PASEBA-1860 file (N, C-alpha, C; in nm, 3 decimals):
! residues 97
1> MANNKKNI> 7.734/9.507/5.235/7.801/9.384/5.272/7.736/9.327/5.399 ~ 7.716/9.199/5.402/7.652/9.134/5.516/7.744/9.135/5.638 ~ 7.681/9.136/5.753/7.757/9.131/5.877/7.798/8.987/5.903 ~ 7.928/8.960/5.896/7.978/8.825/5.918/8.036/8.807/6.057 ~ 8.004/8.898/6.148/8.054/8.887/6.284/7.998/8.761/6.348 ~ 8.085/8.682/6.404/8.045/8.555/6.465/8.001/8.575/6.610 ~ 7.920/8.483/6.656/7.871/8.483/6.793/7.926/8.360/6.864 ~ 7.993/8.384/6.976/8.052/8.276/7.055/7.973/8.262/7.184
9> LFVCATGI> 7.947/8.139/7.222/7.881/8.109/7.347/7.983/8.044/7.439 ~ 8.021/8.113/7.545/8.117/8.060/7.642/8.038/7.989/7.752 ~ 8.077/7.865/7.781/7.998/7.781/7.871/8.088/7.720/7.978 ~ 8.039/7.725/8.101/8.101/7.651/8.211/7.988/7.599/8.299 ~ 8.021/7.538/8.408/7.919/7.478/8.494/7.820/7.582/8.546 ~ 7.870/7.699/8.585/7.782/7.801/8.642/7.757/7.920/8.550 ~ 7.837/7.933/8.445/7.824/8.048/8.357/7.891/8.172/8.411 ~ 7.970/8.156/8.516/8.032/8.272/8.581/8.184/8.262/8.587
17> ATSTVVAE> 8.236/8.157/8.646/8.378/8.152/8.681/8.471/8.126/8.563 ~ 8.486/8.001/8.525/8.585/7.971/8.422/8.546/8.026/8.285 ~ 8.416/8.040/8.260/8.376/8.096/8.131/8.420/8.242/8.119 ~ 8.426/8.314/8.231/8.473/8.452/8.229/8.621/8.458/8.194 ~ 8.700/8.373/8.256/8.844/8.370/8.228/8.868/8.334/8.082 ~ 8.800/8.231/8.033/8.817/8.185/7.895/8.767/8.292/7.797 ~ 8.657/8.356/7.828/8.605/8.461/7.740/8.706/8.575/7.727 ~ 8.763/8.619/7.839/8.860/8.728/7.836/8.984/8.690/7.755
25> KTMDFLHE> 9.037/8.570/7.779/9.156/8.527/7.705/9.126/8.514/7.556 ~ 9.012/8.457/7.523/8.975/8.438/7.383/8.953/8.570/7.313 ~ 8.877/8.659/7.374/8.847/8.787/7.309/8.974/8.870/7.292 ~ 9.064/8.868/7.390/9.193/8.937/7.376/9.271/8.879/7.258 ~ 9.276/8.747/7.249/9.346/8.680/7.140/9.286/8.717/7.005 ~ 9.154/8.714/6.996/9.089/8.748/6.868/9.118/8.892/6.828 ~ 9.108/8.984/6.924/9.136/9.125/6.893/9.281/9.145/6.850 ~ 9.375/9.074/6.915/9.517/9.082/6.877/9.539/9.032/6.734
33> NGLDADYV> 9.450/8.945/6.688/9.460/8.888/6.554/9.365/8.955/6.455 ~ 9.313/9.071/6.492/9.229/9.149/6.402/9.092/9.089/6.376 ~ 9.045/9.006/6.467/8.913/8.945/6.452/8.818/8.999/6.558 ~ 8.692/9.004/6.521/8.591/9.056/6.613/8.478/8.956/6.624 ~ 8.421/8.943/6.741/8.308/8.853/6.763/8.226/8.906/6.878 ~ 8.100/8.871/6.877/8.014/8.898/6.992/8.012/8.772/7.077 ~ 7.981/8.788/7.205/7.976/8.668/7.288/7.877/8.682/7.402 ~ 7.838/8.565/7.451/7.749/8.551/7.565/7.806/8.441/7.651
41> QTNVASLP> 7.788/8.451/7.781/7.829/8.346/7.873/7.703/8.282/7.930 ~ 7.710/8.152/7.951/7.597/8.082/8.011/7.645/7.957/8.083 ~ 7.554/7.897/8.157/7.587/7.771/8.223/7.545/7.655/8.134 ~ 7.605/7.542/8.155/7.583/7.426/8.068/7.437/7.382/8.070 ~ 7.368/7.397/8.180/7.228/7.356/8.189/7.137/7.438/8.096 ~ 7.180/7.558/8.060/7.099/7.645/7.973/7.122/7.619/7.824 ~ 7.217/7.535/7.789/7.251/7.512/7.648/7.133/7.469/7.560 ~ 7.040/7.387/7.608/6.929/7.349/7.521/6.846/7.467/7.471
49> EYDKNDAD> 6.858/7.583/7.535/6.784/7.702/7.492/6.847/7.767/7.369 ~ 6.968/7.727/7.331/7.042/7.789/7.222/7.044/7.699/7.099 ~ 7.048/7.762/6.981/7.065/7.687/6.858/7.155/7.764/6.763 ~ 7.166/7.716/6.639/7.256/7.777/6.541/7.224/7.923/6.511 ~ 7.103/7.965/6.540/7.066/8.105/6.520/7.123/8.195/6.629 ~ 7.160/8.135/6.742/7.209/8.212/6.856/7.361/8.219/6.862 ~ 7.428/8.116/6.815/7.574/8.111/6.826/7.634/8.033/6.711 ~ 7.756/8.074/6.672/7.830/8.004/6.568/7.928/7.904/6.628
57> LIVATTEV> 7.958/7.922/6.757/8.059/7.839/6.822/8.033/7.835/6.971 ~ 8.050/7.718/7.030/8.046/7.702/7.176/8.189/7.676/7.222 ~ 8.234/7.754/7.319/8.365/7.734/7.380/8.337/7.696/7.526 ~ 8.365/7.570/7.560/8.323/7.516/7.689/8.438/7.469/7.775 ~ 8.428/7.495/7.904/8.527/7.444/7.999/8.475/7.321/8.071 ~ 8.356/7.278/8.036/8.295/7.160/8.097/8.239/7.072/7.986 ~ 8.203/6.952/8.019/8.144/6.860/7.922/8.010/6.915/7.874 ~ 7.986/6.908/7.743/7.860/6.952/7.686/7.779/6.825/7.655
65> PYETGIPV> 7.678/6.794/7.739/7.605/6.669/7.723/7.485/6.678/7.629 ~ 7.479/6.782/7.549/7.365/6.803/7.460/7.411/6.810/7.315 ~ 7.323/6.773/7.224/7.348/6.792/7.081/7.285/6.926/7.044 ~ 7.368/7.022/7.006/7.317/7.156/6.979/7.321/7.193/6.831 ~ 7.400/7.119/6.754/7.418/7.156/6.614/7.519/7.269/6.597 ~ 7.576/7.314/6.708/7.677/7.420/6.707/7.812/7.355/6.737 ~ 7.917/7.389/6.660/8.049/7.332/6.691/8.092/7.366/6.834 ~ 8.155/7.269/6.900/8.201/7.286/7.038/8.352/7.271/7.042
73> IRALPLIT> 8.418/7.365/7.108/8.562/7.355/7.134/8.580/7.347/7.285 ~ 8.652/7.244/7.327/8.682/7.227/7.470/8.793/7.323/7.508 ~ 8.769/7.407/7.605/8.861/7.516/7.637/8.928/7.505/7.772 ~ 8.923/7.390/7.835/8.990/7.375/7.964/9.139/7.408/7.956 ~ 9.208/7.380/7.842/9.349/7.419/7.833/9.373/7.570/7.853 ~ 9.273/7.652/7.829/9.291/7.796/7.854/9.294/7.827/8.003 ~ 9.247/7.734/8.083/9.254/7.749/8.229/9.385/7.689/8.280 ~ 9.420/7.571/8.230/9.540/7.503/8.279/9.668/7.555/8.216
81> GIGADKVL> 9.655/7.611/8.095/9.773/7.659/8.023/9.837/7.553/7.935 ~ 9.801/7.428/7.954/9.859/7.319/7.875/9.775/7.298/7.750 ~ 9.833/7.331/7.635/9.760/7.319/7.509/9.678/7.441/7.473 ~ 9.698/7.551/7.544/9.618/7.671/7.522/9.633/7.727/7.381 ~ 9.756/7.726/7.328/9.777/7.782/7.194/9.696/7.709/7.088 ~ 9.688/7.576/7.099/9.610/7.499/7.002/9.462/7.535/7.011 ~ 9.411/7.548/7.132/9.270/7.584/7.150/9.242/7.720/7.088 ~ 9.328/7.817/7.114/9.308/7.951/7.056/9.314/7.946/6.904
89> DDIKKEIE> 9.406/7.867/6.850/9.413/7.852/6.704/9.286/7.788/6.649 ~ 9.233/7.688/6.719/9.109/7.623/6.676/8.993/7.722/6.678 ~ 8.986/7.805/6.781/8.880/7.906/6.789/8.895/8.005/6.675 ~ 9.018/8.048/6.649/9.043/8.143/6.540/8.997/8.087/6.406 ~ 9.028/7.960/6.380/8.985/7.896/6.256/8.833/7.896/6.241 ~ 8.762/7.867/6.350/8.616/7.868/6.345/8.561/8.008/6.320 ~ 8.622/8.108/6.381/8.575/8.246/6.364/8.603/8.295/6.221 ~ 8.709/8.248/6.161/8.745/8.291/6.026/8.662/8.224/5.917
97> K> 8.586/8.120/5.952/8.505/8.049/5.851/8.400/8.139/5.792
END
């Protein structure tokens, strides 16, 4: 059976601060829902180095000013708490595809 494990790219301005918080919340949520994914964190300036072969989903806390061909989910609600459940559900749907 083929490995269908998805790869998530967590992105923020520096690739350190908010992407770490969002990555931890997302990965905890996915594990609680019986889903598994690999992930990498990076800064938004490095996004042009990535393509569909590198990631199945971008979860960003900042504006993504590039066309990557990878679906992008805005994850700032995971920092503010307002609308966080919808963001997590959207991420789950992408991972389950």
